[in-house]
N, C-alpha and C positions, 0 to 999 in steps of 0.2 A: 357849271359850263352854260355859254349862250344860247348854242347851236339846239335844232332842235332833235336832233339823230343822237345814238351814241355812236361813240368816236368804235374802232374796230380793237382798243388796248382793252375799251370799258367793257365791250360784252364779251372781250374774251375772260376779263377780271369776274366779270358779276355773272358769268354762264349759268351756275348752278341756280342762283336768285332769281336770274331771269327764267326760268324754266318754274320757280314754283309759283311768280307775282307776278310778272309777263315784263314784256320791254316797255310798255308806258311806265309804268310802276315804276321800273329802273329811272325811266328818264325824269318824273317826279322829284325821283330821291335825289337826283343829280345835279338839279335846279337850287335845290333846298339848304337855304340859310340858314345853321341852328343858333341858340344863343343860350348859354349856360353858365350858368352864376353858383357858388356853391363846389368844391371839389374835392368833397368826402369819396367815402369808398361803393356808397349807391351808385354817384354820376361817374366812378370810375369806370365802374361795370355797363352804365349808359351809354359813356362815351366812347368805349370799345367798340359796343354793338354795332352804333350807327356809323364809325368810321368803317369799320369791314362791312356795312352794308351797302357803303358809296354815295352819302350824302354830298351835297356838293362843298359845301364849308363849313368847319364849326367854332364858334370864337368863345373863348375860356373867361371868364369872369371871378378872382380869387386873391385878393392880394396878402391873404394871410404867410403867413414863413410854416416850414413844417415843423410841428411836434410828433410825439413817440404817439399819441392818441390817434393823429394821419396816418404815422406808418402803420399801424396795426390792421388799416382794412381798405387802403389805398396802394392797389398793388401798380402803380401808375408811376409814383416816385423813386426814384432810383434808389437802391442799396450803399451809393455812394455818396460820404456826406462831405465828399469835395467838392461836388458839383451844387449844393445847398447855397454856398453864400451871395448874397444882394440877389436870392432868385424866390419872387412868391414860390406857393399852390398853383396857381394854372401856368407857371412859366415853367414850371418842372415837368407838369403834364403834359404842356403843350410837347415841350419835346419828347415825351414816350409814345403820344397816340400819334405823330407825321410818322414812326417808325412803322406803326398799323397797316396803314395804306397810302402811300405816294403821292397818290392821286388826287386824297381828300385835301384841303384848303383848312390848316389848325392854325388859330390866332389868339393873343391873349390881350384883354381891353384891361385899362387900370381905371381903378377911380369904385364908387359909389355905385351898385347898379340901381338905388332908389333915385338919386340924385340926375340921372339920367333922363333927358326929355321923351317927345314924341319921335321927332325926327330919328335920334338913335335906334328906337325901336323898330322902325317902319323898315329898314335894313333885313330884316329878320322875317322869318317863316313862320318858325315855331320859338318860344321860349321856356326854358325851363330851369327852376330855382328849388333851393337846397338847403337846406339847417336858415332860416330867412325867418323871423317872428312871423304871427300871423298880421301882423301892420303890413310890412313889408310888400307881405304875400299880395293883399289887399290893392297896394298901391301900384305894384308893377301888373298885376294882373288890370288894371282901371287903364293905366295907360296901353295895353294890349287892346284894349276894347273900344278907346276914345278914336285909335287911327280909323281911314277910312277902308283901308287892307285890313283881310280879315290874319289874324294872328292867333296862333294855338296855343294855351300856357297852361303849361304843366308843373305840379308843386310836388318837390317826393321827399319825404324822411323817414329814417330808419333811428329806432330810438333803443340798443340793446337787440332783441327777436324780435322786436315789432316794426312793421312798417305802413308809411301809408302813402299811397300816392292820389291826389285830383289832377282831374280835365275839366279843361276849358275848353272847346270849338265853337263857342257862339254857334253860329245855326251853320250848322256839316253833312252836306249833302255826299254820299258815297254809295257803292252800287255792292250787290252780293248779290252767290248766286243762291236759287231758290227751286230745287228742283232741275231742271234742264235750262231753263232761263234765267236771265242777271236781271235782276231789278232793282230801280234807282231807289232811293228812302233819306230822309231827313231829318233831322234830331235839332232839339235845341237847346243849350246847354245853359245853364247858372253861373252867374261869376261866383267868384270862392266868398266874396261880403255876402251874396246873395244866399251862398249855399250854407253857411255856417249861422246865417241869420234865421233861417227856418227853425220856428219854437218846438223844442228837446217832447213837449208834453204830445205835437201832436202825429211825431215818428213810431213808426210802426214799432212792434216790441220787441222785434226782432236785428233792430239795427245792430251793427260791430259795439261791442261793449269799447271795444278800441278808437271810435268814431268821440265817443263822449270823454273818455278818457285824456285822448290827446290835445281836447278843447281846453281842459282842466288844463294840465300840464302849459299850453299855452298863456293863456290868461295868465298862472301863475309868474309866468318869468316874464310876461308884460308888465305886470304889477309893479315885480320887485326890480325891472329896469336890467333883467339881465339877460345876456346873449341864449339863443335858442340852444340848449345843453347844459345849461353850468346851472345843474339842480346837485342834489347829491341828498343822501340818507338824511342826513340833518334836516330837512326841509319837510318830510314826509308829514310831521304833525300841519306845517302850515297848508300844504296842499292839499290833506282830507279834511281842515275848516273849510275850506275855498271850495272843492267837491260839494260838501254840505248846503253851502250859500249856495252854491249855481242849481244845484239841484233841489234845495227849495224856491229858488225865480223861477225856475220852469217846471216847476209841479212835475217832478221826475225822483219815481222809489230812488232811493243813495243804491239799491243792491242793480241798477246798469250799469255802477261804475264800483267794479269791486275794489277794494284797501289794497288788496294782495298784487292787482294790478297797476295800480296808482304806484305802488311801493317798487313795485319791478323798472318800471320807468322814469324812478328815480336814484334807482341803485345804482344803475349801470348807463351812461349817457355814450358810451361805445359803441359802433357799430359793430355787429357780427358779420361776419364776411361772409358764411353762407347765404346771410339775408339779405345780403347789399348782391350777390348774385342775383336770386330772386327776384328779389325788385327792379335792378335794372334790367333783366330781361323781359319779365314785363312792361316796364317803362319804352323799352326799345321798342320793341313789338307794337305798344299801342303807337308810337311817334310814328314808325312807317307805317300803321294802318292810314292815321292819319293826314299825311305828307300822299299817298298813294291816291288816297278815296277810295278805297277796296277792302269790304270788311265792314262787319259789325265790331264801332268806338266802343272803349270802356264807360260807361254814364254812370256817375262821373266822379265815383272814391272805387280805390283797392285799397282792403287792407290783407295785411298778413301779418302771421303770428306762429314760431314757431314753436310755442309751447303744446300748438295741437296739430301744427302742420295745416293748417285750412287758409285758402285765398279764397277772401267773401269781396264782390263787386256789391257797392250800396248806392241808390240815384237818392242823391239829398239833395233834393230842389224846390224854389218856388213852387213845381207842380208837380212833386211826386210829394207830397207830406200827409197824405191822407189817409 
């Protein structure tokens, strides 16, 4: 939407949420352009949430074809196999999302996200990536940061019953209510590369074990030339060997990364749909907060493990490692 004011149609459609976060936040949402890469179950949940919230446009990138694994967690893929022919995951999800809210423009971009230049990214306000290698996450995050326009970057991953969200809002200004007054706040974020470069030995002892375990898995996949999620229980001995090497390198006690947790992460790489719903809900909420500039945003990692039902926020950045 190019105009400043909400149309009557928008005001009527979004009446309930306007009462929650106000007309100004809804105006900002209706002008926001979001790019999403990797149409997995968590991303499907996220896309549903932000399309229903009334963003301006959503662009999907995922040239893969439908697999049994994709069907197990992504409710946007139609059950009718006759429509699959010649269509990518992004195209199938795009068709489904258009039905959720006809006022939101949903489209598909083909190609490898890491090969797109800065001019392409400058068309968006928010970039969300899923099932990317850590090299690709670093690359896309860096491309967003090099632009003169501030672009919010998020990554989300769900492995079995565990999940992680990373947030980089660069220098983010927002408002929040404190008692009876509204106060203005600012937060400075680290890039993904800066965050994962913080030496493990200087992180607080209570940092989520998932943080370390997911870094081990990422490093293993990268070293072996695998795509994210291309691991199995047969890889466990090699993963445990790498864990020991990384703990030695970082002077970290090996108990911080339980073998049982790594075994879970390599045994089943499918997404657990209830965890997708939780992560997709949190991510949708954070993107809405980031666009609207209302409320304390997450800084900068969120972890969830269905085994204990806990969600943890960790600030792992070049200014928070003491």
